Every structure is written in structure tokens, then in C-alpha cells.
LOLUMPA-596302 format. One record per residue (C-alpha): x, y, z. Coordinates in steps of 0.001 Angstrom, whole numbers, padded with zeros to 6 digits, always signed. Layout:
LOLUMPA-596302
XYZ;...
END
This chain:
LOLUMPA-596302
+092823+087025+113836;+092784+089602+116375;+089425+090732+117366;+088517+094328+119072;+085663+095808+120339;+083841+097149+117230;+086040+095959+114216;+087718+092491+113675;+090774+091675+111268;+091436+088739+109525;+094703+087959+107550;+093641+086758+104701;+098064+086558+103215;+101234+088141+104202;+100001+091135+102917;+095733+091092+102773;+093763+092208+105209;+089804+092420+105834;+088526+094670+108321;+085227+094245+109314;+083343+096869+111000;+081114+095317+113704;+079349+098356+115047;+076531+100731+113136;+078479+103959+114240;+081421+105677+113039;+082042+107098+115953;+084905+108219+117916;+085227+105136+119423;+085255+103246+116285;+088216+106043+115096;+089921+105942+118098;+090191+101975+118453;+091523+102104+114667;+093785+104375+115533;+095295+101953+118932;+094942+099020+116527;+097219+100587+113916;+099782+102217+117359;+099860+098855+118634;+100404+096970+116030;+103789+099014+114382;+104724+097459+111600;+102657+095358+111212;+099665+097303+109156;+101790+100119+108106;+100924+100726+104463;+099116+097627+104567;+096873+096922+102384;+092836+096688+103794;+089219+095333+102113;+086422+096995+104319;+083586+094252+105376;+080519+095981+105784;+077003+093938+106759;+075559+096310+108120;+072333+097675+105892;+072085+101286+107693;+076133+101800+106950;+076063+105332+104709;+078419+106756+101883;+079064+109181+103633;+080143+107029+106840;+082412+105031+104443;+083777+108320+102695;+085109+109637+106746;+086605+105662+107728;+088708+104942+104433;+089488+108419+105654;+090505+107958+108841;+092481+103950+107626;+094343+106708+105214;+095402+108625+108209;+096913+105397+109971;+098828+104663+107012;+096550+101979+106100;+095626+101542+102581;+091887+100604+101418;+091299+098886+097685;+088122+097937+098380;+085189+096422+100066;+082591+093430+100712;+079423+094992+101322;+075683+093717+099868;+074511+097306+100405;+073888+098807+096705;+074654+102382+097613;+078154+101518+099606;+078631+099484+095972;+077715+101951+094085;+080678+104582+095946;+083258+101944+095919;+082714+102006+092381;+082758+106003+091851;+085920+106172+093848;+087961+103663+092047;+087804+101057+094730;+087572+097090+094550;+084096+095737+094817;+084655+091595+096531;+082685+089127+096448;+081592+086927+099931;+085174+085371+100179;+089252+086574+099115;+090995+083238+096962;+094495+083485+099714;+097328+083255+097461;+098958+079868+096565;+102288+079068+097002;+104217+079444+094324;+105644+076497+093060;+109069+076569+091696;+109176+075829+087728;+112004+076098+085348;+113009+079295+083566;+111874+078028+080160;+108707+078129+082081;+108268+081214+083695;+105559+083415+083293;+105852+086725+082933;+104426+088976+085363;+101007+090595+085233;+100675+094510+086727;+098363+094397+089177;+095430+097498+089007;+096654+100528+091194;+093506+102070+093388;+093707+105500+094151;+092203+106732+097066;+090068+109656+096540;+090178+112954+097546;+087358+113666+100434;+085888+117319+101068;+084271+117631+104476;+083577+120998+104916;+081220+123571+102506;+082883+124937+098952;+082049+128123+099210;+080827+130489+096524;+084344+131445+094046;+086223+128561+095871;+087576+125960+093597;+088435+122063+094934;+090898+120569+092930;+091609+115895+092917;+094861+116306+091135;+094903+112450+089434;+091820+110704+091984;+088401+110969+092466;+086786+113943+094157;+084265+113238+097245;+081889+115719+098971;+080770+115608+102122;+079456+119079+102446;+077260+121354+099987;+078971+123323+096881;+077460+126922+096877;+076872+129012+093589;+080432+129873+091633;+081749+127093+093833;+084352+124861+091508;+085212+121274+091972;+087868+119772+089852;+089189+115972+089306;+090760+113957+086826;+088540+111079+087692;+085301+111393+088929;+083275+112985+091066;+080591+112350+094005;+078690+114929+095908;+076897+113736+098711;+075133+117582+099404;+073335+119852+097290;+076024+121052+094732;+074939+124320+092752;+078487+125545+091574;+080489+123527+088483;+081266+119911+087995;+084411+119457+086366;+085000+115614+086229;+087434+113860+083934;+089336+116776+083232;+092656+114887+081529;+090328+113177+079186;+088978+110285+080550;+085843+109915+078922;+084237+107054+081867;+084538+109421+085094;+081295+110480+086267;+079826+112903+088397;+076937+111849+090872;+074746+114618+092868;+073117+113976+095948;+070738+117301+095529;+071339+118377+091872;+070966+122196+091261;+074275+122828+089294;+075445+125616+087183;+077223+123353+084942;+078816+119947+084728;+081281+118715+082407;+083304+115291+082033;+086073+114984+079946;+085902+118658+078575;+082121+117971+076928;+079789+120223+079116;+076740+121421+080036;+075573+124752+081129;+071866+125308+083270;+071021+129068+083360;+067497+127108+084977;+067621+123712+086104;+065152+121618+084593;+062360+120777+087246;+063127+117082+086208;+066698+116916+087153;+066311+119765+090309;+067253+118629+094020;+066515+114959+092350;+069670+112814+093207;+071621+112258+089742;+074531+110468+088079;+075904+111378+085173;+078371+109784+082107;+079421+110205+078772;+077284+108103+076371;+078127+108051+072755;+080401+111175+073466;+077481+113176+075054;+076466+114076+078608;+073396+111187+080380;+071883+112363+082844;+069757+109624+085073;+067605+110434+088069;+069048+107739+091138;+065148+106564+092503;
END
């Protein structure tokens, strides 16, 4: 186990690491420390799968999104999180990441088996990191997340379009258009922190708004498909 000032890394087995965030603030110092950790252990963390463990109750989803991006830039692959914070758990699930319990069971040593007893390998689920857009999506601008989810940390202005093969999570106001699951994935979802959208669509099923209903306007809204119809849920 290697300890640092702001984070702590534990080796779960030969290939899986847990990165514990020990500091509340995702500051430049934290990002610099991750970069130093990667540089000082050249090859060790190259494309290594990492589970983020975040115990701090004040850690927010937008901080998690930025942290994942920083790890990606340093060639670490975040496959999931371990946290009791519901906001972070929801973000991870929307983004296609695994949500782990308190512990991860280490891999057992492989036992020798006879040829007749050899089991067929079970393919592992592939976890794809979301595309993260930090800045504002301007009017008439389009942002596209190919083969992944889309995370928006800035606002989406009127006539701006955000498009994803997977789910879309927006953590500022959305005044434009959202298209999720464009390849027909009906399990895709849309989350908007402040809803004022012109149009939302999941797997080709859409709803256009000339005027956003008062009960939805400026509220956090979760949208999914239920029995082939768009379902709007206000998050309180």
C-alpha cells in the first residue's frame, strides 16, 4: 500500500487498485499528486483499472466527473466507485460505472483442473468512461458522445444540441435539445439539474416543449423510458 498526502492507493490484486480520496477538495494539488503518482510509478499504473473510494459526504458529482477525467489523462481507467453518497452512486450508474460495496473480494489463486473440468471463460462487462464537457454548449453548437455516455458540467444554451449513444447527465441549466440512446438503447437515461429544455429524446422517442411546464421548469429532472413512453421524475 502506497500512501500519499491527499490520496491513498491499495492494490486489490495483481491488476486492480483502489484509489481513496483523502481530501475533500479536488484542488490543483490533488490533480498534481495524481500526475506525480503516475509519473513516479511508470508502467505500474499504465491503463490500470481503478476503483475510486470516496467517503467524504460533501464530495459532489461534478468533482467526481473532473477527477475521472484527470485520471484518464494520466492513463488510469476508472471502472467504478465505492461510496455511501447517493449523488455519487447515481452519477456512477448513469455513467456506466460499477458501484462496489465496502470491500472487493481479491482474486483467488487459480487451481489446476483437468481438461474435462475446464470451464468456459465468462466475458467481463466493459465499462466505458463518459465523455465529459466542462464548458458551455453554445446556441447552434452540437456535442456528440460516440459509443459512450455524456456528462455536461456547463450549461446548454437555446438551440444547442447534446447527443449521445448512451445516457446524458447535465449538471447546469439545459435550454437546448438532448438526444440520448440514439442507437436505440432504451435503457439510456437523461438527468438535468435545471430543466428548461426545448426537446428531449431517448431512443428516438421524443417530447418537444414550446413552453416547459411549471412543475418541471428549473427543477432537477430524471427522464427514462417506461413501457415505451418518456417518464419525467422530479428529483427532490
